N, C-alpha and C positions, 0 to 999 in steps of 0.2 A: 514444630520444628525449631531447632536452635537458631538464634539470630547471629551468633558468634561463629561465622563460617570462615574457612581459609580462603585465600585468594583463588586458589585452584577450584574450589567448590563453587564460589561465587561466579566464576567464569563459566563453569559447566551448567549452572542453573540460569545463566543470563540475568543475574540480579545485580543490584547496586551499581557499581561503575561499569558493569558489563550489560546493562539494560539495553535492549534493542527496540527501536521505535519504528512504527509504520503507520498506515492509516487505512480505514475502510472506505470502500468506494461503491456507491449505488448508481447504476446507469439506467435511465428510462428511455427506451427506444420509441420512435414514432410507431403508431399503430399499424400503418400500412407498409412497413418495411419488410421485405422478403427475407427468408432465411439466408439466401446467398449474400444479400447486402449486409446482414448482421455478421456473417462469417468473414466477409471482406473487411468490415470495420474492425473486428477483433484481431485479425491478422495485422492490420496497420497499427492498431493500438499497441499490440505486443512488440512490434518492431520499432515504431517511432516514439512512443511515449514511455514504454518500459525499458526495453533493451538499450535504447539510445541514452537513457539516463541512469543506467546501471541498476535498474530496479527489477523486481520479480512480482508476478501477479498470481495469486492463488484464489480460485473461486470459479464462478460460473459466468454466464453471459451477462447477467445484470447485477451481480453483487460479488465482491471479493475483497481481499486484503492485499495491499501493496506494501512490500518490504524491500530491503536492500537485497541484491542478488548474491551478496556474500555476507559474511558476518559484519554486523554494524547497524547503524541507524539511518533511516531516511532523513534528509535535511529538509528544512522549510523551503529551500530553493528548489529541491527536487519535487516536492509536493506542489509548489506553485507552477512548475514546468508542466506537470501532468494536468493540472487544472487549466492552464492556458491552452494546451493541446486539445483538451476536451471541449473548451468553449468554441473552438474553431470548427467543430464538426456539426454537420446538418442532419446526421442520422439520429441525434438525441433530442428528446423533448427537454430534458434537463438531467442533471446529475448532482450527487452529493458526495463530497469528500469530507470525512471526519477530521477533527484535529488529530495531531500526532498522538499515538497511544502505544503502550507497551505491548508488543506483538506476542510475547510469551505469556504474560499475565495481565490481560486487559483491565482487570479490576484494580490493579496497582496504580498509584499516581506516578507521574513522570518525575524522575530525579532532576533536581535543579542543580546541575553541576557547572 
């Protein structure tokens, strides 16, 4: 594919200055946790950690991708807020949040702008 793209095309493809960042999230729940407790945790997670910070979550109970709820990129501050919220939860054994990555093309490096 050509690398000399118009601004309009770069925006449509979410590349170069229009790159959008997010992060992957792995959640490890306690073994003895009931399905109702997991559902309750996920409801609170979506309300308090995602929606409250302007973020969206795509994935399942234990693995997903966190991105901005609108066009744009997740900031390091938003990522830190999600980590802080998760650290305060006793339903989890542990969790892993990846460094920020390109949500459309994860194999591409992050633009240093």
